C-alpha positions as CSV (number, residue, x, y, z in Angstrom):
1,M,-0.1,-0.1,0.1
2,K,1.5,3.1,-1.0
3,P,1.2,6.1,1.2
4,S,-1.2,8.9,0.2
5,K,0.1,12.7,0.1
6,N,-1.8,13.3,3.3
7,T,-0.7,10.1,5.1
8,S,2.7,10.6,7.1
9,T,5.1,8.0,7.5
10,K,4.9,8.4,11.0
11,T,1.1,7.8,11.0
12,L,1.8,4.4,9.2
13,N,4.4,3.2,12.0
14,V,1.9,4.0,14.5
15,L,-0.8,2.1,12.7
16,A,1.7,-0.8,12.1
17,K,2.6,-1.0,16.1
18,E,-0.9,-1.0,16.9
19,R,-1.4,-4.1,14.5
20,T,1.4,-5.5,15.9
21,I,0.1,-5.5,19.7
22,L,-3.3,-6.4,18.7
23,A,-1.7,-9.6,17.0
24,T,0.4,-10.3,20.1
25,E,-2.7,-10.1,22.3
26,R,-4.7,-12.2,20.0
27,N,-1.8,-14.8,20.0
28,A,-1.4,-14.9,23.7
29,L,-5.1,-15.5,23.8
30,A,-4.9,-18.3,21.5
31,F,-2.3,-19.9,23.7
32,I,-4.5,-19.4,27.0
33,R,-7.6,-20.7,25.4
34,T,-6.1,-23.8,24.0
35,G,-4.4,-24.1,27.6
36,F,-7.8,-23.9,29.4
37,S,-9.3,-26.6,26.5
38,S,-6.7,-28.8,27.3
39,F,-7.0,-28.4,31.2
40,L,-10.6,-29.2,31.0
41,L,-10.4,-32.3,28.9
42,G,-8.0,-33.8,31.2
43,L,-10.4,-33.0,34.0
44,A,-13.2,-34.6,32.1
45,L,-11.2,-37.8,31.3
46,I,-10.3,-38.2,34.9
47,N,-13.8,-37.8,36.1
48,L,-15.6,-39.7,33.5
49,F,-13.5,-42.4,33.1
50,G,-11.7,-43.0,36.5
51,Q,-11.5,-46.9,36.3
52,S,-9.4,-46.8,33.5
53,S,-5.5,-46.2,34.2
54,I,-4.9,-45.0,30.7
55,Y,-7.5,-42.4,31.0
56,I,-6.0,-41.2,34.3
57,Y,-2.6,-41.1,32.7
58,G,-4.0,-39.2,29.7
59,G,-5.8,-36.8,31.7
60,W,-2.9,-35.8,33.9
61,I,-0.9,-35.4,30.7
62,A,-3.6,-33.1,29.2
63,I,-3.7,-31.1,32.6
64,F,0.0,-30.5,32.5
65,F,0.1,-29.5,28.8
66,G,-3.0,-27.2,29.4
67,L,-1.1,-25.6,32.5
68,F,2.1,-25.3,30.3
69,F,0.0,-23.3,27.7
70,I,-1.8,-21.1,29.9
71,L,1.6,-20.1,31.4
72,S,3.3,-20.1,28.2
73,G,0.7,-17.6,26.6
74,I,1.1,-15.1,29.7
75,V,4.9,-15.2,29.8
76,L,5.2,-14.9,26.0
77,Y,2.8,-12.0,26.2
78,F,4.8,-10.1,28.6
79,I,8.2,-10.9,27.2
80,R,6.9,-9.5,23.7
81,K,5.2,-6.8,25.1
82,N,8.6,-5.5,26.6
83,R,10.2,-6.0,23.4
84,M,7.7,-4.0,21.7
85,K,8.4,-0.9,24.1
86,T,12.0,-0.6,22.6
87,F,10.7,0.0,18.9
């Protein structure tokens, strides 16, 4: 997209930064959403199929990955947010 005569380069840079901030927030929320889904899947496996040990192990693995994705989303968001402040 070519800038028009009325649009300054500074305005384009501000818009690009805003777009990057929104993309980072979307990415972090996707990580957290996936983590919650995995966590709830693990709880459901453990509660619904508690007699079978394979489902219990699968449930604990899903809970672990869910917590990992939730924490990863939160940590990566703050790392990227701090990195964007330098631009």
